[in-house]
N, C-alpha and C positions, 0 to 999 in steps of 0.2 A: 246895327247897321250892316252894310255889306262888307264882307271881308274876303278878299281874294288872295289866297296864299300863293306865293311864287313857287316855293319848293318845300314841301313838307313830306317827310318820309313816313311810310306805314311799316317800315321794317322794324319789327319787335318794339314798336312804340317809340323809337328814338328819332331824334332829329339829326340829320347829317349836314355837314357843311355844304353850302350851295355849290362850291367848286367840285365836289365829288358827284353831284347829281346831274347838272347840265349847265350850260353857259347861258346866263341871262344877259343879253346884250345891252350895252348902254344906249340911251336914246340919241343915236347919231344917224347920219346918213351913211349907210354902209357902201363899201365898194365890193363887188363880187370877185374881183381879181386883183391880186398883187403880183408884181413881177420881181423876180429875184435873179440876180446874175450869179452864176457859179464861179467862184474863185477859191483859191486856197484860203483856208480859214473860214470864218463865219460867212454865211450868205449875205449879200448886200441887198437889202429890201428897199425897193423904190416905192414909197407910198404915194399914190396918186392924189390923195387928199388926207387931211388930218383925221385919223380914225378915232381919236379920243381915247384909245386904249392900246396897250402893247400886246393884247391877246392875239390879234391877227398876225402881227409880226413874228411872235414866238411860234405860232403854229406853222406859218409859212416857212420860216427858216428850218424848222424841224423836218417838214416834208421835203424841202429842197435837198437837204443833206442826206436824208435816208433814201430817197428815190432817184437822185441824180437827174432832176428835172430843172428847167429854168423858169418855171412859173407854177403857181399853185392856186387852187380855188379855195376860197374861204366863205363861210356861211354869211348870209345877210341877216340883218336884225329880225326879219320876220320869218325866217326859216325854222321849221319845227317838225317833229315826228310824233305821231300819236299811235300807239299800239292798242287796238281795241279787242277785248275778249268778249265774245258773245256768251250766251247762256252756258255756264260751265257744267252745271248739274253734276258736280263731283261725286263719283261713286267710289267708296273706299276699296271696292273689289277690283278696280281698274286703274290704279294709280300709275302704273307704267305708261298707260296711254296719255295721261295728263302730263307726265314728265317729258314724254316725247313732244307733245304739243308745246310745252314751255320752251323746249330746246329750239324750236323754230322761231320764237319771238325774241329770246334773249340776244341773239346776234344783231337783230335790228336795233335794239336799244343800245347795245354796246357800240355799234357803228355810229349812231347819232352822237353818243358821248365822245367818241374819239374825234369826231369832226367839230365838236363844240356846238352842236345843234341842240336847242331845247327839246326835251322829250317828255312824254307822259304815257302812263300805262293806265287804261281805263277798263274796268269790268262793268258789264251791263246787268249784273245781277243774276238771279236764279242760281245761287251758288251751289246748292246741293241737289242730289237726285231725289225725286219725289217718290221713293219706293222704300220698302223695308230692306235696307242694304246690310244691316248688322244683326239680323235674326232676333230682333227685339219685339217684333210685332208692332213696330212704330215706324212712321215715315221718317226718313233721314233728314230731309230738307227742313231748314228753319230751326234745327236743334242746336244745343250747345256743342256736342261733338262735331256736328257739321261745320259750324262756324270756326271751331278750333282747327279742324283739318284744312279748311280752305284758307284760313289765315296763314298757316304754315306753308301751303302751296304758293300763295301769292308772295309771301316774303322771299320765297326761293328765286324769284325773278331778279333779286338784287337791285331793285329800282323802286323809287316811290310809286305808289299807285293810289287810286281811289275807286269807289264803288257806288253805283246807284242800286237801290234795293228793287228786286222784282217781286212778283206775286208769290212765288214759292219761298221767299226768304222770311215770310211770317207764317209759315205752314207748320211750325212746331206745336201742333194742337195738343199733342199728348203730354208735352212738357210745360207749356205756358197756357194759362187760362185766358189771357187777354192779348190783344194786339199790342197794347202798351208794354206789357212785360216782354213780349217777344221782340219788339223793336228795341227796347233797352238792351237786351242781351246781344242782339245783332250789332248795335252801335258800339257797345263796350268791347266786345271780343274782336271786332274788326278794326278797332282803333279810330272810330269816327266820332266826332262831336255832334254832328247833325246829319239828317238824311241827305241833305244837299251839300254841294261843294262848289268852289270856284277857285281855279288856279290860273295864273298867267304863265303861258307856255312860250310866248315870244313877244316881240314888240307889239303892243296894242292888240294882243290876241289872247282871248280867254277860252278855257274849257270849263263848262258849267254842267253839273249833274243834278238832277232832281229825282228823288226816289219814291217808290210806292210805300205807303204807311198804313194801309188798311187791308185786312184779310177777313177776319171773322165778322167784322161789322160792315162789310161792303153792302151797298144798297141793292145791287143787281146780281153780281156774281163775285165770289171770293177771289177769282182769278183776273179781275179787272186791274188795271194799273191806276191807282188813285193817289193824286198829289194833294196834300192838305193845304188849307188856306195860308198858313204861315209860310210854307215854301213858295206858294204863288206870289205872296206879297214880297218876299225876299227876291224872287226871280224878277219881278217887275222893277224893283229898285236897282237890281244889278244892271238891267238893260238901260234904265234911265241914267244911271251913273256912268255908263260907258257908251255914249251915243255913236252911231255909225257916222254921223256928220263930222266927228273928230277922228275918224279913221279906225275905230275899234271894230274888231271881228270877234264874234262870239259863237262858239260851237256848243250846242246843247245836247246832252245825253240823257236818255231815260230808258227804262227797260223795254218799253214798247210804246207805240203811239197811245197817248193818254186819252181815255174816254172823256169826251167833252172838248177835246182840243180842236175839233173842226177839221182834222186831217181827212181828206176825202178818200184816201186809200184804205181806210179801215173804219167801219162804222159799228162793228160789233166787237165783243171780247176777242182778244188776240189769240186765245187758246182754242184750237180747233181739233186737237188730237184726242179728245175724249177724257182728258184728265180732270175736267170740271165735273 
């Protein structure tokens, strides 16, 4: 069946308490503003309606006391932050550049956490550079060393994340004989159970990812983005189980527009830079 995990960490394969990751609001009608009167001692919180949780009151009192203000803004149940990492193509010769890039994203996630806003970190795949980066006469992308290096890099964000596989993530052709072997290594090292994922990031809000699973066996070009039938069936069930008529919003991530998806912006293989 369809399983949408609310908060699962990829950090060293461990699960962290939900309170350390982000706030998952109760199914209530939120108020965006609480008013607090400044007095000696604890701030007096005037709740304009029953919020069903003391989370807001605690946050508001803390902000009032620290910033000497008479009101504070609190997140609504459907507020969320998603940090999206495009093609990383991590090159072990340029790790300082990747560390600098990560330093731009981490404050965004920390800010969301400090405000009690649900947050997610999404990588769109193509994790490693498709060149001989290690003087081994082999492509770096799609190899065990590539996955291990990228896993360490992504763990360094200090926040749960998930990944959709791209065409280059199964490009370990010198190490793995088949797509199945390459895919198994990718999933295992990156801490994923399946190529696809589904997480709830806010009230009735899902982020869904579907990954490419074919490289060597591709019908047209090894660099197409191919989503297998099992993922398609899973995706259709996810949509059916979370209908828009009931207020669900679903954001879908893939490495590139999928061949056969009917998207009119792209009718051919997404790779146009000669690497095919």
